[in-house]
N, C-alpha and C positions, 0 to 999 in steps of 0.2 A: 230542321223540320220537326214538327210536333208528332206525337204518336197518333195512330189511326182513330183511337177512341175520342181523343180531344178534337180532332179534325171533324169527325162525324157529328159531334155535339155542336160545333161551330157552324157547320153547314145546315144543321137542323134549325138553329136559331136564325140564320139568314133566311131560310125558307119561311119560317114562321113570321118574321118581320115583313118580308115581301108580301105574304098573304094578308097580314093585318093591314098593311098600307093600302093594298089594292082593294080590300073590302071597304075601308073607310073613305077612300078617294077613288071612286070608279072612273072618274074622268081623266085621271093622271096616268101616264105611262111610265112604269118603273123601268129604269135602264141600268142601274148599277148600285153598288154598295160602296160607300166611302169610309175609309179607315185612315188612321195616321200612318205615315210612311214607316215609322218605327215598328208598328204592329205587323205591317205587311212583311217586312224583312224578318221579324222575329218568328212569324209563322211559316216562313219558307215559301211564301207566295210571291207572285210577280204582279206588278201593276198592269192592268189590261187583261188579266187572266179571266176567263169565263168560268165563274163558280157554279152558277145555275144556268139553265137554258135561257139565253138572252140577257143575263145579268152579269156585268163585268165588274171587276174590282178596280177602284179608283182611289189614289192617294189624294186626300183633300185637306190635309193639314189640320185635322180635328184633334181632339183630345185623345191621348193614348188610352186604350182599354175600352173604347166605345166604337160603335159603327153607326152609320147613318144610311137610310134608304135614299137613293138619288133618283129623282124623277123630273119630268118636264113641267110640273105644276108649280103654282105659287102658293106656298104654305104660310108665308109671313104677312099676308094681307091683313088679317085680323089683329096681329100684334102691332102694326103701325097705327091702326085706329084706336086700339086700347091705350097706346102710349100718348096719343093726342089727348085723350080724355083725362089722363093723369096731369098733364101739363096745364089744362084748363081749370083744374080743381084748386089751384093755388089761390089763397085768399088775398084780397087787396086791402082789407081793413086791418087797422092796428088796434089791439086791445091792451089797455094800460091797467095794470094791477098795482095797488098800493104796496110800497115797500115797507116792510116792518115785520115784527114777530107776530105769528098767528095767535089768536086768542086761545087761552087754555080751555079745553073742554071740561065740563063738570065730571067728576068721578062717578062712575056707575058702580053701585054695590049690588051683588046678587041677593035676592030675597032668601031669608033663612026659614 
C-alpha cells in the first residue's frame, strides 16, 4: 500500500478527471476509472472498489501509469470519421520526375 499523501494526490487527480469529463460531456454518465491491473495491485487497491461516490475501479488492460475515465458515451465517433478522411486523401495520379543530376545553381556572392 502506498503512503497516505500519495493516495490523497491520486484520489484528487481522479476527482479532477471525473469533473473535467462531466463538464465536457454532460450527456454521458461516468461510472468508473480504468487502470492497468499492474497499477491496481501496486497501489494496494482492488478491482471493483468504490474510489469516489458512484465511481468504481476497473482493470481494463490499458497502459501502466495511466488511468481512463469510463462512461456510457461514445467518444470515438469523431476519430472514425477523421480516419476515413485520411484514407480518401490518397492520390491516384502518378508524377514522373526526370532522373539525373540536378543543375548547379549559380554562386551568389554577397555585396561588398
